[in-house]
BAFI-3210 file (N, C-alpha, C; in Angstrom, 3 decimals, decimal comma, padded with zeros to 6 digits):
// residues 318
n [1|2|3|4|5|6|7|8|9|10|11|12|13|14|15|16|17|18|19|20|21|22|23|24|25|26|27|28|29|30|31|32|33|34|35|36|37|38|39|40|41|42|43|44|45|46|47|48|49|50|51|52|53|54|55|56|57|58|59|60|61|62|63|64|65|66|67|68|69|70|71|72|73|74|75|76|77|78|79|80|81|82|83|84|85|86|87|88|89|90|91|92|93|94|95|96|97|98|99|100|101|102|103|104|105|106|107|108|109|110|111|112|113|114|115|116|117|118|119|120|121|122|123|124|125|126|127|128|129|130|131|132|133|134|135|136|137|138|139|140|141|142|143|144|145|146|147|148|149|150|151|152|153|154|155|156|157|158|159|160|161|162|163|164|165|166|167|168|169|170|171|172|173|174|175|176|177|178|179|180|181|182|183|184|185|186|187|188|189|190|191|192|193|194|195|196|197|198|199|200|201|202|203|204|205|206|207|208|209|210|211|212|213|214|215|216|217|218|219|220|221|222|223|224|225|226|227|228|229|230|231|232|233|234|235|236|237|238|239|240|241|242|243|244|245|246|247|248|249|250|251|252|253|254|255|256|257|258|259|260|261|262|263|264|265|266|267|268|269|270|271|272|273|274|275|276|277|278|279|280|281|282|283|284|285|286|287|288|289|290|291|292|293|294|295|296|297|298|299|300|301|302|303|304|305|306|307|308|309|310|311|312|313|314|315|316|317|318]
n.u [-006,565|-006,310|-006,446|-008,864|-008,937|-009,917|-009,378|-008,807|-009,166|-007,447|-007,183|-009,600|-011,700|-013,386|-012,084|-013,853|-015,623|-013,924|-013,504|-016,112|-016,395|-014,535|-015,751|-018,017|-016,798|-015,731|-018,089|-019,010|-017,408|-014,731|-011,289|-009,064|-007,395|-006,157|-004,630|-004,182|-001,472|-001,078|-000,050|-001,180|-004,095|-004,316|-005,603|-007,676|-010,271|-010,516|-010,255|-009,652|-007,386|-006,570|-004,624|-002,983|-002,319|-003,982|-006,409|-005,863|-005,631|-008,296|-009,508|-008,697|-010,428|-012,851|-013,144|-012,070|-010,208|-007,014|-004,594|-002,792|-000,423|-000,435|001,080|003,435|005,807|009,031|011,146|011,527|009,372|008,459|010,478|012,237|012,411|010,188|008,167|008,584|007,753|005,036|004,119|004,630|002,903|000,456|000,467|000,360|-002,173|-003,768|-003,377|-001,278|-002,199|-001,209|000,548|003,426|003,629|005,968|007,469|009,148|007,882|006,355|006,941|004,785|003,825|006,112|007,738|006,987|008,322|010,365|012,762|015,157|014,011|014,982|016,816|015,616|017,318|018,704|016,587|015,870|018,163|017,863|015,459|016,247|018,071|016,353|014,582|016,334|016,851|014,280|013,773|015,724|014,731|012,324|013,166|013,055|015,195|017,594|018,540|021,090|022,072|024,093|024,007|024,276|022,099|020,349|020,022|019,922|019,520|019,911|017,344|014,392|011,775|008,988|006,371|005,277|004,116|002,939|003,775|006,192|006,635|005,761|007,390|006,567|007,552|007,000|006,947|007,580|009,104|011,918|014,250|013,249|011,625|013,577|014,911|012,842|012,652|015,047|015,154|012,624|009,702|007,646|005,871|004,550|002,320|000,759|000,262|-000,492|001,875|003,710|006,440|007,555|006,831|008,290|010,892|011,025|010,804|013,075|015,047|015,260|012,771|011,394|008,729|007,631|004,899|002,823|001,264|-001,335|-003,170|-006,108|-008,263|-011,818|-014,979|-018,003|-021,205|-024,451|-024,411|-021,885|-020,823|-021,387|-019,839|-017,279|-017,020|-016,951|-014,659|-012,703|-012,872|-012,021|-009,679|-007,917|-005,272|-003,764|-003,063|-001,027|002,022|005,420|007,668|006,036|004,140|005,722|007,128|005,674|004,387|002,087|-001,457|-002,885|-001,122|-001,257|-003,935|-003,886|-002,127|-003,543|-005,716|-005,048|-005,311|-007,103|-010,494|-010,493|-008,056|-008,323|-010,393|-009,144|-007,813|-009,393|-011,997|-015,366|-018,857|-021,928|-021,535|-020,283|-018,202|-015,758|-014,547|-014,065|-012,328|-010,167|-009,313|-008,463|-006,265|-004,368|-004,158|-003,110|-000,637|000,666|000,077|-000,652|-002,511|-005,240|-006,444|-009,290|-010,753|-013,510|-014,210|-015,347|-018,516|-020,346|-020,297|-021,723|-023,287|-021,305|-020,360|-022,608|-022,768|-020,330|-020,783|-022,941|-022,284|-019,533|-017,865|-019,078|-018,147|-015,569|-015,700|-015,415]
n.v [-006,382|-005,224|-007,049|-006,450|-004,726|-003,811|-000,959|-000,733|001,775|002,644|005,037|006,248|004,707|002,757|-000,267|-002,508|-001,715|-001,691|-004,420|-005,184|-003,833|-005,251|-007,761|-007,018|-006,043|-008,384|-009,749|-008,069|-008,620|-007,855|-008,824|-008,719|-007,212|-004,128|-002,644|000,164|001,289|002,993|005,137|007,541|009,292|011,253|013,604|015,144|015,085|012,714|010,698|008,065|005,342|002,452|-000,302|-001,989|-004,703|-006,125|-005,813|-007,107|-009,734|-010,184|-009,982|-012,341|-014,203|-013,424|-013,092|-014,298|-013,047|-012,154|-010,208|-007,178|-005,097|-001,574|001,139|-000,691|000,653|-000,224|000,939|002,740|003,297|000,686|-002,081|-003,946|-006,717|-007,227|-006,516|-008,571|-010,796|-010,129|-010,104|-012,749|-014,179|-013,118|-014,043|-016,770|-016,961|-016,190|-018,230|-018,114|-016,116|-013,453|-010,431|-008,591|-005,295|-002,739|000,420|003,642|005,356|008,008|011,041|011,707|009,335|007,979|009,578|009,462|008,035|009,624|009,600|010,925|012,183|010,763|011,684|011,340|009,669|008,257|006,956|005,194|003,575|002,450|001,068|-000,861|-002,366|-003,222|-004,876|-006,938|-008,013|-008,886|-010,820|-012,731|-013,581|-014,678|-017,109|-018,877|-019,611|-019,128|-015,816|-013,426|-010,096|-007,383|-004,460|-001,371|000,174|-001,403|-003,819|-007,230|-009,902|-013,251|-014,094|-015,789|-016,919|-018,784|-019,358|-019,742|-019,288|-021,754|-021,153|-019,109|-015,656|-012,898|-009,791|-006,594|-003,445|-000,011|002,914|006,246|007,697|007,707|006,613|005,200|003,382|001,947|000,785|-000,850|-002,643|-003,934|-005,101|-005,984|-008,151|-007,277|-004,293|-001,212|001,560|004,834|006,345|006,755|006,122|005,264|005,398|004,886|002,229|001,083|001,729|000,205|-002,406|-002,506|-002,474|-004,894|-005,879|-007,269|-009,216|-009,347|-008,698|-005,728|-003,197|-000,786|001,999|004,049|006,754|007,296|009,017|008,228|009,627|011,237|013,548|015,212|017,409|016,995|014,704|015,727|017,673|016,052|014,491|016,499|017,513|015,349|014,267|016,158|016,396|014,685|016,099|017,791|019,502|018,497|017,517|017,666|015,781|013,793|014,978|016,616|016,513|016,205|015,503|017,924|019,690|018,820|019,418|022,220|022,802|021,603|023,247|025,072|023,842|023,806|022,889|022,262|021,050|018,583|017,599|017,018|014,622|012,774|010,735|011,672|011,658|010,601|009,566|006,993|007,158|008,776|007,151|004,758|005,664|006,455|004,009|002,812|004,409|003,554|000,884|001,206|002,217|-000,001|-001,485|-004,380|-004,974|-003,158|-001,006|000,313|002,877|003,975|007,154|008,418|007,886|006,531|003,755|001,399|002,358|002,822|000,189|-001,016|000,570|-000,111|-002,827|-002,646|-000,764|-000,370|-002,735|-004,459|-003,227|-004,051|-006,750|-008,378]
n.w [-015,951|-012,547|-009,377|-006,768|-003,669|-000,286|001,718|005,062|007,288|009,946|011,296|011,273|012,274|014,794|016,257|016,178|014,203|012,016|011,668|011,029|008,587|007,066|006,825|005,405|003,098|002,009|001,412|-000,552|-002,659|-002,740|-002,799|-001,191|001,671|002,843|005,721|007,764|009,868|012,634|015,366|016,103|014,839|011,778|012,260|014,774|013,915|012,500|014,497|015,590|016,426|016,693|018,087|015,693|015,478|017,174|015,863|013,454|014,342|015,099|012,587|011,409|012,395|011,487|008,711|005,452|003,877|002,463|004,264|004,355|005,889|005,670|006,073|008,100|010,361|011,194|012,647|014,861|016,843|017,402|017,963|015,450|016,017|017,601|015,831|013,996|015,496|015,902|013,234|012,454|014,145|013,238|010,591|011,077|012,265|010,119|008,413|006,556|004,862|004,950|004,581|005,251|005,185|004,923|005,847|005,991|007,730|009,749|011,559|013,140|014,306|015,186|016,802|019,409|021,402|022,154|020,825|018,495|015,367|012,439|009,390|005,984|004,443|006,439|007,637|005,608|005,615|008,170|007,798|005,917|007,424|009,441|008,003|007,300|009,850|010,572|008,596|009,264|011,742|010,935|010,030|012,093|013,576|016,271|016,868|016,903|016,680|015,930|014,878|012,961|013,678|015,191|017,828|018,605|020,778|021,236|020,267|019,343|017,262|018,010|017,284|014,168|010,784|008,370|005,860|004,074|005,034|003,215|002,537|001,820|000,472|000,947|-001,183|-002,314|-003,956|-006,283|-005,026|-002,830|-004,209|-005,564|-003,401|-002,485|-004,623|-004,338|-001,734|-001,099|-001,277|-002,702|-003,781|-002,579|-002,937|-003,205|-005,367|-008,823|-010,476|-013,127|-013,474|-010,968|-010,571|-012,658|-011,808|-009,474|-010,592|-012,250|-010,365|-009,169|-008,723|-010,671|-011,781|-009,263|-006,944|-007,127|-005,273|-004,797|-003,451|-002,928|-001,833|-001,702|-001,875|-001,784|-002,171|-001,887|-003,390|-005,360|-004,093|-001,357|-000,867|-001,395|000,601|002,905|002,391|002,320|004,911|006,468|005,300|004,198|004,818|003,231|001,034|001,640|000,966|-000,012|002,591|004,795|005,646|006,708|008,780|010,625|013,983|015,589|015,708|015,863|014,649|012,013|011,496|011,582|009,448|007,361|007,118|005,251|002,856|-000,088|-001,069|-003,740|-004,239|-003,004|-004,525|-006,931|-006,509|-005,148|-005,931|-005,823|-004,834|-006,593|-009,146|-011,154|-012,968|-012,367|-010,419|-011,753|-013,740|-012,156|-011,074|-013,445|-014,050|-012,153|-012,908|-015,489|-014,813|-013,956|-011,673|-009,777|-007,819|-006,546|-004,097|-002,471|-000,444|001,353|002,445|005,544|007,350|005,738|004,917|004,104|002,049|000,153|-000,346|-001,505|-003,802|-005,005|-005,624|-007,421|-009,438|-009,920|-009,703|-011,733|-014,064|-014,340|-014,376|-016,593]
ca.u [-007,052|-005,806|-007,403|-009,320|-008,989|-010,487|-008,463|-009,356|-008,447|-007,427|-007,247|-010,957|-012,770|-013,268|-011,630|-014,964|-016,150|-012,988|-013,802|-017,389|-016,132|-013,842|-016,765|-018,851|-015,980|-015,668|-019,399|-019,180|-016,571|-013,314|-010,494|-007,936|-007,505|-005,073|-004,985|-003,158|-000,847|-000,731|-000,262|-002,102|-004,730|-003,723|-006,301|-008,684|-011,505|-010,554|-010,783|-009,322|-006,094|-006,394|-003,412|-003,358|-002,123|-005,197|-007,439|-005,491|-006,023|-009,753|-009,851|-008,448|-011,572|-014,091|-013,242|-011,014|-009,420|-005,625|-004,408|-001,473|-000,290|-000,121|002,202|004,050|007,159|009,754|012,465|011,682|008,308|008,466|011,701|011,949|012,210|008,799|007,375|008,708|006,885|003,646|003,815|004,609|001,649|-000,630|000,495|-000,113|-003,622|-004,408|-003,017|-000,418|-002,792|-000,788|001,741|003,954|004,016|006,854|007,923|009,996|007,060|006,181|007,205|003,504|003,691|007,379|008,460|006,380|009,251|011,353|013,981|015,287|013,459|016,136|016,633|015,059|018,359|018,974|015,416|015,993|019,190|017,259|014,483|016,958|018,598|015,211|014,098|017,297|016,605|012,995|013,918|016,476|013,839|011,327|013,737|012,803|016,446|017,996|019,189|021,766|022,411|024,651|024,166|024,466|020,924|019,561|020,661|019,063|020,315|019,336|015,901|013,884|010,324|008,519|005,110|005,503|003,153|003,453|004,324|007,033|005,934|006,257|007,601|006,460|008,118|006,323|007,849|006,922|010,111|012,767|015,166|012,465|011,215|014,764|015,103|011,801|013,026|016,246|015,005|011,245|009,020|006,605|005,951|003,309|002,338|-000,574|000,260|-000,506|003,087|004,365|007,888|007,933|006,721|009,448|012,080|010,964|011,080|014,457|015,973|015,175|011,387|010,751|007,912|007,094|003,607|002,742|-000,012|-001,579|-004,476|-006,555|-009,503|-012,966|-016,068|-019,316|-022,226|-025,616|-023,978|-020,449|-020,488|-021,382|-018,669|-016,072|-016,938|-016,522|-013,263|-011,854|-012,884|-011,332|-008,420|-007,167|-003,843|-003,063|-002,660|000,050|003,172|006,775|007,939|005,200|003,502|006,692|007,831|004,788|004,398|000,833|-002,665|-003,246|-000,268|-001,822|-005,174|-003,537|-001,586|-004,580|-006,659|-004,595|-005,562|-008,441|-011,291|-010,152|-006,912|-008,873|-011,224|-008,291|-007,250|-010,357|-013,305|-016,442|-020,199|-022,699|-021,231|-019,273|-017,126|-014,460|-013,989|-013,571|-011,148|-009,052|-008,830|-007,744|-004,967|-003,468|-003,933|-002,212|000,693|001,294|-000,168|-001,354|-003,602|-005,686|-007,262|-010,104|-011,312|-014,558|-014,044|-016,537|-019,334|-021,309|-019,617|-022,622|-023,645|-020,227|-020,294|-023,697|-022,336|-019,283|-021,380|-023,897|-021,845|-018,091|-017,370|-019,474|-017,363|-014,300|-015,938|-014,948]
ca.v [-005,589|-005,673|-007,530|-005,322|-004,881|-002,714|-000,380|-000,478|002,950|002,609|006,388|006,793|003,838|001,871|-001,588|-003,395|-001,271|-002,160|-005,837|-005,227|-003,425|-006,347|-008,773|-006,456|-005,982|-009,732|-010,038|-007,231|-009,131|-007,511|-010,041|-008,523|-006,091|-003,335|-001,985|001,135|001,061|004,295|005,396|008,671|009,674|012,455|014,747|014,780|014,821|011,281|010,254|006,730|004,758|001,237|-001,100|-002,717|-006,151|-006,682|-005,850|-008,164|-011,005|-010,315|-010,218|-013,741|-015,005|-012,853|-013,211|-015,139|-012,277|-011,855|-008,904|-006,567|-003,816|-000,517|000,225|-000,714|001,211|-001,037|001,528|003,487|003,077|-000,735|-002,731|-004,931|-008,072|-007,307|-006,551|-009,920|-011,683|-009,776|-010,540|-014,211|-014,606|-012,751|-014,958|-018,072|-016,860|-016,073|-019,415|-017,710|-015,045|-012,188|-009,797|-007,520|-004,100|-001,919|001,690|004,439|005,970|009,447|011,537|011,692|008,103|007,424|010,452|009,379|007,461|010,636|009,504|011,905|011,764|010,791|012,145|010,324|008,708|007,374|006,087|004,101|002,663|001,726|000,124|-001,983|-003,218|-003,846|-005,977|-008,041|-008,618|-009,579|-012,036|-013,715|-014,133|-015,511|-018,440|-019,728|-019,884|-018,132|-014,706|-012,316|-009,111|-006,143|-003,643|000,066|000,790|-002,311|-004,939|-008,351|-010,898|-014,568|-014,058|-016,845|-016,994|-020,165|-019,479|-019,329|-019,857|-022,869|-020,606|-017,921|-014,384|-011,913|-008,432|-005,582|-002,164|001,136|003,912|007,382|008,361|006,725|005,910|004,229|002,327|001,121|-000,021|-001,878|-003,664|-004,650|-005,859|-006,379|-009,183|-006,572|-002,834|-000,542|002,985|005,433|007,227|005,979|006,560|004,163|005,517|004,217|000,792|000,725|001,788|-000,989|-003,612|-002,458|-002,574|-006,232|-006,245|-007,887|-010,379|-009,267|-008,002|-004,307|-002,816|000,643|002,286|005,442|006,998|007,807|009,418|008,119|010,386|011,523|014,586|015,412|018,437|016,369|013,843|016,543|018,280|015,019|014,151|017,624|017,616|014,235|013,823|017,212|016,225|013,957|017,040|018,664|019,375|018,254|016,580|017,944|014,551|012,969|015,689|017,152|015,542|016,079|015,696|019,346|020,320|018,484|020,171|023,603|022,850|021,203|024,348|025,823|023,034|024,098|021,738|021,935|020,129|017,261|017,177|016,510|013,299|011,886|010,633|011,963|011,786|009,421|009,150|005,938|007,406|009,156|006,007|003,825|006,279|006,416|002,629|002,559|005,076|002,665|-000,292|001,601|002,426|-001,301|-002,091|-005,665|-004,940|-001,799|-000,965|001,509|003,102|004,975|008,121|008,781|006,822|005,942|002,588|000,468|002,994|002,582|-001,219|-001,220|001,254|-000,939|-004,041|-002,401|000,114|-000,373|-004,096|-004,998|-002,618|-004,765|-008,178|-009,103]
ca.w [-014,837|-011,241|-008,382|-005,960|-002,229|000,477|002,704|006,391|007,769|011,407|011,848|011,172|012,743|015,951|015,792|015,838|012,919|010,988|011,433|010,300|007,207|006,383|006,502|004,341|001,887|001,437|000,832|-001,739|-003,739|-002,634|-002,659|-000,284|002,591|003,416|006,969|008,144|011,183|013,196|016,791|016,109|013,570|011,205|012,829|015,755|013,179|012,140|015,766|016,090|016,072|017,491|017,899|014,487|015,580|017,769|014,821|012,504|014,949|014,994|011,187|011,059|012,830|010,959|007,261|004,877|002,934|002,809|004,892|004,247|006,581|004,706|006,268|009,425|010,450|012,176|012,897|016,111|017,828|017,759|017,520|014,398|016,552|018,053|014,591|013,442|016,267|015,597|011,873|012,414|014,766|012,332|009,453|011,554|012,451|008,812|007,632|005,455|004,061|005,556|004,024|006,091|004,443|005,757|005,314|006,878|008,747|009,923|012,911|013,841|015,081|015,670|017,730|020,738|022,379|022,506|020,032|017,424|014,084|011,520|008,021|005,087|004,069|007,584|007,819|004,637|006,162|009,299|007,261|005,302|008,489|010,116|007,157|007,452|011,167|010,535|007,784|010,060|012,757|010,255|009,793|013,250|014,277|017,255|016,175|017,566|015,650|016,464|013,685|013,114|014,282|016,025|018,518|018,976|021,500|021,545|020,008|018,459|017,124|018,108|016,552|012,781|009,832|007,580|004,620|004,279|005,123|002,258|003,018|000,777|000,881|000,343|-001,730|-002,968|-004,760|-006,973|-004,135|-002,076|-005,133|-005,804|-002,196|-002,492|-005,586|-003,890|-000,488|-000,862|-002,063|-003,423|-003,729|-002,219|-003,242|-003,278|-006,530|-010,072|-011,164|-013,838|-013,294|-009,723|-010,825|-013,488|-010,952|-008,635|-011,378|-012,732|-009,226|-008,592|-008,475|-011,824|-011,456|-007,905|-006,929|-006,824|-004,678|-004,661|-002,884|-002,916|-001,119|-002,431|-000,971|-002,413|-001,457|-002,728|-004,324|-005,398|-003,109|-000,032|-000,783|-001,342|001,934|003,851|002,095|002,712|006,372|007,130|004,704|003,505|005,139|002,178|-000,015|002,131|000,062|000,474|003,683|005,965|006,104|007,434|009,844|011,660|015,076|016,332|014,903|015,815|013,640|010,710|011,319|011,262|008,090|006,405|006,937|004,079|001,656|-000,624|-001,506|-005,122|-004,222|-002,683|-005,666|-008,001|-006,229|-004,495|-006,584|-004,882|-005,356|-007,004|-010,521|-011,166|-013,939|-011,785|-009,697|-012,773|-014,369|-011,206|-011,057|-014,698|-013,946|-011,419|-013,747|-016,567|-014,237|-013,780|-010,365|-009,829|-006,850|-006,260|-002,891|-002,317|000,887|001,450|003,523|006,300|007,952|004,811|004,374|003,419|000,777|-000,800|-000,744|-002,457|-005,027|-005,612|-006,188|-008,504|-010,516|-010,202|-009,957|-013,041|-015,133|-014,451|-014,243|-017,784]
c.u [-006,493|-006,875|-007,702|-009,379|-009,612|-009,492|-009,219|-008,530|-008,527|-007,586|-008,684|-012,022|-012,380|-012,852|-012,764|-015,604|-015,230|-013,245|-015,111|-017,200|-015,448|-014,826|-017,640|-018,090|-015,885|-016,991|-019,625|-018,277|-015,128|-012,515|-009,356|-008,220|-006,151|-005,559|-003,845|-002,697|-000,338|-000,839|-001,257|-002,899|-004,009|-004,364|-007,292|-010,025|-011,628|-010,915|-010,424|-007,872|-005,828|-005,066|-003,683|-003,264|-003,289|-006,292|-007,135|-005,838|-007,516|-010,181|-009,672|-009,628|-012,877|-014,250|-012,046|-010,104|-007,969|-005,503|-002,968|-001,454|000,198|-000,057|002,667|005,450|007,932|011,045|012,616|010,643|008,274|009,710|011,382|011,776|010,776|007,852|007,415|007,796|005,413|003,249|003,731|003,326|000,465|-000,698|000,021|-001,630|-004,358|-004,036|-002,235|-000,945|-002,472|000,498|002,147|004,415|004,787|007,223|008,701|009,208|007,002|006,471|005,943|003,367|004,976|008,065|008,053|007,311|010,355|012,654|013,965|014,718|014,558|015,785|016,095|016,092|018,652|017,791|015,429|017,044|018,601|016,256|015,178|017,512|017,458|014,671|015,030|017,085|015,320|013,093|014,698|015,558|012,759|011,858|013,429|014,048|016,718|018,855|019,848|022,269|022,922|024,989|024,353|023,309|020,192|020,435|019,600|019,946|019,469|017,820|015,514|012,361|009,896|007,194|005,297|004,419|003,779|004,081|005,202|006,201|006,564|006,373|007,546|006,965|007,382|007,341|007,099|007,910|011,041|013,706|014,435|012,005|012,378|015,045|014,084|012,142|014,166|015,982|013,598|010,775|007,885|006,719|004,580|003,431|000,902|-000,669|000,290|000,662|003,786|005,876|008,347|007,854|007,918|010,723|012,156|011,363|012,530|015,482|015,919|013,762|010,669|009,997|007,309|005,812|003,752|001,334|-000,120|-002,977|-004,812|-007,905|-010,564|-013,992|-017,389|-020,350|-023,356|-025,332|-022,459|-020,009|-020,433|-020,152|-017,390|-015,915|-016,440|-015,057|-012,320|-011,772|-012,002|-009,933|-007,709|-005,667|-003,082|-002,579|-001,568|001,305|004,452|006,846|007,043|004,572|004,420|007,252|006,938|004,541|003,065|-000,365|-003,073|-002,388|-000,809|-003,122|-004,883|-003,020|-002,656|-005,610|-006,288|-004,858|-006,961|-009,176|-010,906|-008,979|-007,372|-009,657|-010,393|-007,833|-008,235|-011,660|-014,422|-017,786|-020,804|-022,338|-020,087|-018,050|-015,796|-013,769|-013,347|-012,316|-009,940|-008,461|-007,991|-006,391|-003,956|-003,163|-002,946|-000,787|001,397|001,064|-001,036|-002,571|-003,948|-006,693|-008,007|-010,560|-012,315|-014,309|-015,387|-017,402|-020,229|-020,735|-020,544|-023,111|-022,568|-020,201|-021,420|-023,343|-021,280|-019,897|-022,219|-023,304|-020,355|-017,607|-017,815|-018,654|-016,070|-014,464|-015,391|-013,443]
c.v [-006,115|-006,408|-006,378|-005,680|-003,668|-002,277|-000,083|000,637|003,027|003,992|006,904|005,962|003,032|000,479|-002,539|-003,019|-001,692|-003,629|-005,980|-004,862|-004,538|-007,430|-008,290|-006,374|-007,350|-010,090|-009,257|-007,647|-008,672|-008,761|-009,933|-007,335|-005,432|-002,838|-001,079|000,875|002,395|004,281|006,538|008,700|010,902|013,713|014,249|014,491|013,346|010,446|008,885|006,387|003,528|000,542|-002,125|-004,229|-006,836|-006,819|-006,960|-009,543|-011,238|-010,605|-011,682|-014,636|-014,564|-013,016|-013,998|-014,376|-012,126|-010,424|-008,453|-005,294|-002,759|000,839|000,332|-000,125|000,463|-000,398|002,248|003,063|001,632|-001,372|-003,787|-006,359|-008,260|-007,311|-007,941|-010,898|-011,409|-010,283|-012,057|-014,758|-014,311|-013,704|-016,354|-018,062|-016,842|-017,216|-019,029|-016,562|-013,675|-011,720|-008,657|-006,372|-003,161|-000,620|002,463|005,315|007,481|009,818|011,510|010,495|007,677|008,284|010,230|008,802|008,439|010,551|010,542|011,335|011,879|011,404|010,998|009,262|007,743|006,453|004,938|003,095|001,808|000,692|-001,085|-002,924|-003,932|-005,020|-007,179|-008,768|-009,442|-010,866|-013,114|-014,373|-015,011|-016,914|-019,407|-020,084|-018,816|-017,072|-013,767|-011,381|-007,853|-005,264|-002,177|000,707|-000,095|-003,403|-005,981|-009,383|-012,133|-014,613|-015,177|-016,801|-018,456|-020,388|-018,878|-019,929|-020,995|-022,404|-019,402|-016,644|-013,398|-010,547|-007,490|-004,253|-001,036|002,144|004,990|008,226|007,316|005,961|004,849|003,086|001,391|000,222|-001,154|-003,002|-004,532|-005,543|-006,404|-007,533|-008,576|-005,090|-002,266|000,949|003,511|006,418|006,397|006,368|005,365|004,198|004,811|002,700|000,316|000,718|000,575|-002,229|-003,640|-002,646|-003,930|-006,709|-006,885|-009,147|-010,362|-008,439|-006,519|-003,981|-001,292|000,855|003,762|005,530|007,552|008,293|009,414|008,826|010,699|012,638|014,705|016,400|017,857|015,482|014,639|017,200|017,276|014,667|015,256|017,728|016,555|013,957|014,895|017,072|015,522|014,871|018,007|018,445|018,953|017,210|016,793|016,674|013,653|013,652|016,314|016,088|015,331|016,187|017,164|020,102|020,057|019,249|021,619|023,717|022,541|022,299|025,207|025,083|023,332|022,822|021,311|020,964|018,713|016,724|016,572|015,073|012,308|011,858|010,787|011,955|010,503|008,857|008,133|006,277|007,817|008,006|005,038|004,383|006,233|005,012|002,348|003,265|004,176|001,405|000,034|001,825|001,114|-001,960|-003,340|-005,708|-003,480|-001,843|000,367|001,625|004,233|005,859|008,345|007,607|006,068|004,700|001,685|001,042|002,709|001,131|-001,568|-000,627|000,434|-002,147|-003,759|-001,645|000,055|-001,771|-004,652|-004,443|-003,389|-006,285|-008,975|-009,354]
c.w [-013,514|-010,451|-007,426|-004,484|-001,576|001,547|003,991|007,030|009,284|012,024|011,958|011,873|013,979|015,471|015,425|014,500|011,779|010,652|010,665|008,836|006,424|005,953|005,345|003,019|001,220|000,768|-000,458|-002,891|-003,725|-002,271|-001,652|000,629|002,800|004,770|007,391|009,584|011,709|014,710|016,966|014,810|013,026|011,776|013,866|015,090|012,827|013,371|016,305|015,777|016,929|017,181|016,804|014,661|016,278|016,723|013,818|013,057|014,849|013,561|010,808|011,422|012,173|009,459|006,738|003,925|003,398|003,321|004,710|005,080|005,598|005,427|007,706|009,352|011,536|012,677|014,241|017,149|018,313|017,150|016,456|014,903|017,022|016,846|013,977|014,179|015,959|014,217|011,773|013,027|013,849|011,143|009,854|011,729|011,119|007,884|006,379|004,624|004,675|004,893|004,939|005,201|005,353|005,054|006,356|007,838|008,723|011,371|013,765|014,770|015,781|016,725|019,183|021,799|022,764|021,747|018,916|016,128|013,029|010,161|007,164|004,741|005,209|007,835|006,818|005,078|007,273|008,812|006,651|006,365|009,216|009,316|007,273|008,779|011,139|009,729|008,543|011,084|012,142|009,960|010,925|014,026|015,329|016,577|017,176|016,476|016,336|015,267|013,995|013,882|015,283|016,638|018,859|019,655|021,790|021,386|019,048|018,451|017,124|017,376|015,177|011,886|009,046|006,271|004,924|004,272|004,152|002,927|001,820|001,336|000,169|-000,165|-002,483|-003,761|-005,350|-006,053|-003,317|-002,965|-005,441|-004,604|-002,142|-003,459|-005,096|-002,681|-000,276|-001,727|-002,882|-003,131|-003,412|-002,500|-003,204|-004,436|-007,805|-010,975|-011,810|-013,644|-012,030|-009,884|-011,651|-012,668|-010,046|-009,421|-011,855|-011,619|-008,540|-008,371|-009,639|-011,412|-010,074|-007,895|-006,597|-006,342|-004,643|-004,109|-002,952|-002,227|-002,062|-001,413|-001,732|-001,542|-002,422|-003,728|-004,287|-004,325|-001,697|000,149|-000,642|000,019|002,969|003,639|002,545|004,234|007,028|006,585|003,886|003,742|004,020|001,054|000,463|001,293|000,778|001,577|004,899|006,528|006,899|008,679|010,915|012,723|015,785|015,387|014,799|014,815|012,236|010,455|010,931|009,828|007,053|006,180|005,726|002,766|001,132|-001,025|-002,916|-005,195|-003,908|-003,873|-006,780|-007,767|-005,634|-005,290|-005,553|-005,604|-005,894|-008,371|-010,516|-012,012|-013,304|-011,042|-010,690|-013,439|-013,449|-011,118|-012,301|-014,726|-013,247|-012,224|-014,859|-016,075|-013,935|-012,442|-010,499|-008,919|-006,566|-005,111|-002,823|-000,873|000,855|002,659|004,215|006,707|006,983|004,124|003,581|002,090|-000,261|-001,258|-001,722|-003,823|-005,758|-006,311|-007,430|-009,690|-010,853|-010,572|-011,313|-014,205|-015,382|-014,426|-015,424|-017,744]
res [x|x|x|x|x|x|x|x|x|x|x|x|x|x|x|x|x|x|x|x|x|x|x|x|x|x|x|x|x|x|x|x|x|x|x|x|x|x|x|x|x|x|x|x|x|x|x|x|x|x|x|x|x|x|x|x|x|x|x|x|x|x|x|x|x|x|x|x|x|x|x|x|x|x|x|x|x|x|x|x|x|x|x|x|x|x|x|x|x|x|x|x|x|x|x|x|x|x|x|x|x|x|x|x|x|x|x|x|x|x|x|x|x|x|x|x|x|x|x|x|x|x|x|x|x|x|x|x|x|x|x|x|x|x|x|x|x|x|x|x|x|x|x|x|x|x|x|x|x|x|x|x|x|x|x|x|x|x|x|x|x|x|x|x|x|x|x|x|x|x|x|x|x|x|x|x|x|x|x|x|x|x|x|x|x|x|x|x|x|x|x|x|x|x|x|x|x|x|x|x|x|x|x|x|x|x|x|x|x|x|x|x|x|x|x|x|x|x|x|x|x|x|x|x|x|x|x|x|x|x|x|x|x|x|x|x|x|x|x|x|x|x|x|x|x|x|x|x|x|x|x|x|x|x|x|x|x|x|x|x|x|x|x|x|x|x|x|x|x|x|x|x|x|x|x|x|x|x|x|x|x|x|x|x|x|x|x|x|x|x|x|x|x|x|x|x|x|x|x|x|x|x|x|x|x|x|x|x|x|x|x|x|x|x|x|x|x|x]
***
């Protein structure tokens, strides 16, 4: 069975509430944390989007769980040299219990600087170069880099952790999984797809950790949970490249209005019955993921943590 973590959703909660959830997750027996990194929420209904690096610093003082960004985009909105500094400081604060999760991002967050949103293939090129820059800076040496997409001149990180910082790469298709295997120290995904795990391992990821996460909505009835999940996260069911190319929360709200509740019901365990949650976890375990992260949708966080402790965690304790 995998180890279990909790996903802190920056798009949905105030930074102080995210820290409170982390403390509660640790008390409930979760062993790790994911935290999302966005400039915008996906919709105005979600309502938040704090600067993730401030929250990560606060987490280092509030709990002892390892933290992974899921995921940071280092290609447009923030230069990879600045990401390297933020990650190094975070890892130093967490005494090495920090993993830098990276991906190619979405226009929703990256277009804000006015730069053109590149094609998927170019974004993968940019990510590969950004990872190379970040790894050079993690060495603590002075770095100058004049590449195809990024320039760094005479940069050096002075605050570094005592342990090397792992870089995990997210992927939702075979090309991204192959890139993760080739340049990453681990793999991140939100789909229970064994083929992607295999692609990652065959491309250089053999023996490296794999992480996956999904959302749930525990509630007094299945109908109540489904309504909340549909209201706040119908955007996750948008088809094709819409999730990468729409630029405003209002655009996502308009597109999500076409997503039926039945589509959300197929992917988000909802309601008071433990069985769908347990089955979903087992899907990810069967696909080969080493770590599985859950996130409760909506304000009923303490209800979920009680539910986890009493009905879900015991199922996997053995």
